[in-house]
C-alpha positions as CSV (number, residue, x, y, z in Angstrom):
1,M,34.7,48.0,-35.7
2,A,37.9,47.4,-34.3
3,K,37.6,46.6,-30.1
4,T,38.1,48.1,-26.9
5,I,38.7,46.8,-23.0
6,G,35.8,48.8,-21.8
7,N,35.5,49.8,-18.7
8,P,34.3,48.1,-15.7
9,I,30.9,49.2,-14.9
10,S,30.4,48.2,-18.8
11,W,31.9,44.8,-17.5
12,A,29.6,44.3,-14.6
13,A,26.4,45.2,-16.3
14,Q,27.4,42.4,-19.1
15,A,28.0,39.9,-16.3
16,L,25.5,40.3,-14.3
17,G,22.9,40.7,-17.6
18,A,24.5,36.8,-18.5
19,T,24.0,36.2,-15.2
20,S,20.2,37.3,-15.0
21,D,19.3,35.6,-18.0
22,H,21.2,32.6,-17.4
23,V,19.1,32.5,-14.0
24,T,15.8,33.1,-15.6
25,E,16.8,30.0,-18.5
26,S,17.2,28.1,-15.1
27,V,14.3,28.6,-12.9
28,S,12.2,27.8,-17.0
29,Q,13.6,24.7,-17.1
30,L,12.4,24.2,-12.8
31,G,9.7,22.7,-14.6
32,S,10.5,20.5,-17.0
33,A,9.1,17.2,-17.2
34,D,11.7,16.1,-20.2
35,P,14.2,13.9,-19.8
36,T,15.8,14.2,-22.5
37,Q,17.2,17.4,-20.6
38,V,19.1,15.7,-18.0
39,P,22.6,13.8,-19.0
40,M,23.1,9.8,-18.7
41,V,24.8,9.0,-16.2
42,Q,27.6,5.5,-15.6
43,T,27.8,3.1,-13.2
44,L,31.7,3.9,-11.7
45,T,33.7,1.3,-9.0
46,L,36.1,2.0,-6.8
47,Q,38.6,1.8,-9.9
48,D,37.4,5.3,-10.9
49,L,37.9,6.8,-7.8
50,R,41.6,6.0,-7.7
51,A,42.1,6.6,-10.7
52,C,40.1,10.2,-10.8
53,L,42.6,10.9,-7.7
54,R,46.0,9.9,-9.7
55,A,44.4,12.1,-12.2
56,G,44.3,14.6,-10.3
57,Y,47.4,14.5,-7.8
58,Q,49.1,14.4,-11.7
59,D,46.2,17.7,-12.8
60,F,48.8,18.8,-9.8
61,L,52.2,18.6,-10.2
62,E,51.5,19.7,-14.2
63,T,49.7,23.1,-13.2
64,R,51.3,23.0,-9.1
65,A,52.8,27.0,-9.7
66,D,49.5,27.6,-10.8
67,V,47.2,26.0,-8.7
68,V,49.0,26.7,-5.3
69,F,48.4,30.5,-6.0
70,I,43.9,30.1,-6.5
71,V,43.9,27.7,-3.1
72,L,46.2,29.6,-1.2
73,V,42.9,32.0,-0.5
74,Y,41.1,28.8,1.3
75,P,43.3,27.9,4.3
76,I,43.4,31.7,4.6
77,A,39.6,31.6,4.6
78,G,39.6,29.4,7.4
79,L,42.3,31.1,9.3
80,L,40.1,33.9,9.6
81,M,36.7,32.4,10.0
82,F,39.3,31.0,12.9
83,G,40.2,34.3,13.8
84,F,36.2,35.8,14.5
85,A,35.6,32.4,16.3
86,L,37.4,32.6,18.8
87,N,37.8,37.2,18.9
88,A,33.4,36.7,19.1
89,N,33.8,34.2,21.7
90,L,31.8,32.0,19.7
91,V,34.3,28.1,20.6
92,P,31.4,26.0,20.9
93,L,31.5,27.0,16.9
94,L,34.5,25.7,16.1
95,A,34.4,22.5,15.6
96,P,31.0,23.3,13.0
97,L,32.7,25.6,11.7
98,V,35.5,23.6,10.2
99,A,33.8,20.8,9.6
100,G,31.5,23.1,7.7
101,F,33.6,24.6,5.6
102,A,33.5,21.5,3.5
103,L,30.3,22.0,2.3
104,I,31.2,25.6,0.8
105,G,34.1,23.5,-0.6
106,P,32.8,23.4,-4.2
107,V,32.4,25.9,-4.8
108,A,36.3,27.3,-4.0
109,A,37.0,24.4,-6.4
110,V,35.5,25.9,-9.3
111,G,38.7,28.1,-10.7
112,L,40.2,24.3,-10.3
113,Y,37.4,22.6,-12.9
114,E,38.3,24.9,-14.7
115,I,41.9,25.2,-15.6
116,S,41.0,21.0,-15.7
117,R,38.6,21.9,-18.8
118,K,40.8,23.4,-20.6
119,R,44.6,21.4,-19.3
120,E,41.9,18.7,-20.8
121,K,41.5,20.4,-24.2
122,G,46.0,20.4,-24.6
123,S,45.3,24.0,-24.7
124,E,48.3,25.9,-21.8
125,V,47.1,26.3,-18.5
126,H,47.7,30.0,-16.7
127,W,46.0,30.9,-13.0
128,L,44.4,33.3,-14.8
129,D,42.2,30.5,-16.5
130,A,40.9,30.5,-13.3
131,F,38.6,32.9,-13.1
132,G,36.8,31.4,-16.8
133,V,34.3,30.7,-15.3
134,F,33.5,34.6,-15.0
135,R,32.5,34.2,-18.3
136,S,31.2,30.9,-18.3
137,P,27.7,31.2,-19.6
138,S,26.3,29.5,-17.3
139,F,27.8,31.5,-14.1
140,G,24.7,32.7,-13.1
141,A,24.0,29.4,-12.0
142,I,27.6,28.8,-10.3
143,L,26.3,31.5,-8.8
144,V,22.9,30.7,-7.5
145,L,24.5,27.7,-6.9
146,G,26.9,28.9,-4.1
147,F,24.3,30.7,-3.0
148,Y,22.2,27.4,-2.0
149,L,25.0,25.4,-0.3
150,V,26.3,28.9,1.0
151,M,23.0,28.9,3.2
152,L,23.2,25.3,3.5
153,L,26.4,26.0,6.2
154,L,24.9,28.7,7.8
155,L,21.1,26.9,8.6
156,W,24.0,24.0,10.4
157,L,25.6,26.2,12.3
158,M,22.5,27.6,13.4
159,V,21.4,24.0,14.0
160,A,25.4,23.0,15.6
161,Q,24.5,26.3,17.8
162,S,21.3,24.7,19.5
163,I,22.6,21.5,19.5
164,H,25.3,22.7,22.0
165,A,22.9,24.7,23.7
166,Y,20.2,22.0,24.5
167,T,23.3,19.5,25.4
168,M,25.2,21.8,28.1
169,G,23.7,24.8,28.1
170,P,23.9,28.5,26.7
171,E,27.0,29.3,29.0
172,V,30.3,30.3,27.0
173,P,33.0,28.4,27.8
174,A,35.9,30.3,29.6
175,S,37.9,29.4,26.9
176,L,39.1,26.9,24.5
177,S,41.3,24.4,26.9
178,V,38.4,24.6,28.9
179,F,35.6,23.5,26.4
180,A,37.7,20.6,25.1
181,T,37.4,19.4,28.7
182,Q,33.6,19.5,29.1
183,V,33.4,17.9,26.0
184,F,35.9,14.1,26.6
185,T,35.2,14.9,30.5
186,T,31.1,14.5,31.4
187,S,28.6,13.1,29.4
188,A,26.4,16.3,28.0
189,G,30.1,16.5,26.2
190,W,29.6,13.5,24.3
191,T,25.8,12.9,24.1
192,M,26.8,16.6,21.0
193,V,29.8,15.2,20.0
194,I,27.2,11.8,19.3
195,V,24.3,13.6,18.2
196,G,26.5,17.3,16.1
197,T,28.5,13.9,14.6
198,A,24.4,12.3,13.0
199,V,23.0,15.3,12.1
200,G,26.6,16.9,10.3
201,F,26.4,13.9,8.3
202,V,22.8,14.6,7.1
203,F,23.7,18.0,5.8
204,A,27.3,16.9,4.5
205,L,25.4,14.3,1.9
206,C,22.7,17.0,1.3
207,A,25.9,19.4,0.4
208,L,27.2,16.4,-1.7
209,A,24.1,15.1,-3.5
210,I,24.1,18.2,-4.9
211,S,27.1,18.8,-6.1
212,V,29.2,15.8,-6.1
213,V,29.1,16.8,-10.3
214,S,26.6,19.6,-10.4
215,F,29.3,22.2,-10.9
216,P,31.7,20.6,-13.7
217,L,28.6,19.8,-15.6
218,L,27.5,23.8,-15.8
219,L,31.2,24.8,-16.2
220,D,31.1,22.0,-19.2
221,R,27.7,22.0,-20.9
222,K,25.4,24.8,-21.3
223,V,22.2,23.6,-18.6
224,G,20.1,24.5,-16.4
225,L,20.2,25.0,-12.6
226,P,18.0,22.2,-11.8
227,V,19.3,19.8,-14.9
228,A,22.7,20.0,-12.8
229,V,21.3,19.1,-9.6
230,V,18.8,16.8,-10.9
231,T,21.7,14.4,-12.5
232,S,24.2,15.2,-10.0
233,F,21.7,13.4,-7.9
234,R,21.1,10.7,-10.5
235,V,24.5,10.6,-9.7
236,L,24.3,9.3,-5.9
237,R,20.9,6.8,-6.2
238,H,23.1,5.2,-9.3
239,N,25.8,4.6,-7.3
240,P,25.6,5.0,-4.0
241,A,28.0,3.2,-2.6
242,V,30.7,4.5,-4.6
243,I,29.1,8.3,-3.7
244,L,29.0,7.3,-0.9
245,T,32.9,6.2,-0.2
246,W,34.1,8.9,-2.4
247,G,32.1,11.4,0.6
248,F,34.3,10.4,2.9
249,I,38.0,10.0,1.2
250,V,37.2,13.6,0.6
251,A,36.0,14.6,4.1
252,V,39.4,12.5,5.7
253,L,41.7,13.9,3.2
254,L,39.6,18.2,4.1
255,F,40.7,16.9,7.9
256,L,43.8,15.9,7.9
257,G,44.7,19.3,4.9
258,A,42.8,21.0,7.8
259,L,45.5,20.0,11.0
260,P,48.9,22.4,10.8
261,L,46.3,25.1,10.2
262,L,44.4,24.3,7.4
263,L,48.4,25.2,5.0
264,G,47.9,21.4,4.4
265,L,44.7,22.4,2.5
266,I,47.4,23.8,-0.1
267,V,48.2,20.6,-1.6
268,V,45.0,18.8,-0.6
269,M,42.4,20.7,-2.7
270,P,43.1,21.7,-5.9
271,V,43.6,17.8,-6.0
272,L,40.6,17.0,-4.5
273,G,39.8,19.9,-7.4
274,H,41.0,17.7,-10.0
275,A,40.3,14.7,-8.7
276,T,36.3,16.1,-9.3
277,W,37.2,17.3,-12.5
278,H,37.9,12.9,-13.4
279,L,34.9,12.3,-11.7
280,Y,32.7,14.1,-13.2
281,R,33.6,12.9,-16.6
282,R,33.5,8.7,-16.1
283,A,30.8,9.5,-14.1
284,V,28.0,11.7,-16.4
285,A,27.8,10.5,-20.5
């Protein structure tokens, strides 16, 4: 029988069906105690991190025209969040919003993992290949894991708001400059910075443990969501110093990329995305 293009409704129904099946399968694996289901992790060194960054940068150079188009969404979304916060008089949440935006960075980089995966196989890469994740057998698990990270971001924003209210009071600053003056010239402001940084580190550590290799693993192999997350935790536990160093590198590069109105992320995001794929390849046997 000849193949037909089909209509968007039928395509969406098929995609939702595949998503539902995989989510059901993932949930069924949650109670499994079979250790053979969990991929074996490997020992990493700081040299591996340097090699991953070099490989990620090389991938970026080779597919720059393809990748830049995709990651433009990242700084645009960040600027929209900035505008929302300013218009909604949520000035105290601007810094937590920018810092917390990194929590969902792995979700934004899923398309980059797919490009690296195809390029690794020697296939010709086009920017449309990034949308191949929608056809992945693990798309359901990727969707659910992305939802969890978004919920983690929202929880972080609520906690950050509570920290501000507890240390500096519930009043909304008149402007960004007034808020900055209050933060850096008062003891309450410095208390907020110190407490917020400590609590933010805990959230960042949770996100790192959950997602350091889980998204690339889901794209590369048909494993359940619990297996992917457990493997990610095992990579961190097996290589704590190296993975924490990786998290620090990611945070610093994202911060530097965010300084020029988030436009630096056009370069930083694809390099980190590709590098994360290579880190996964070195971390999981």
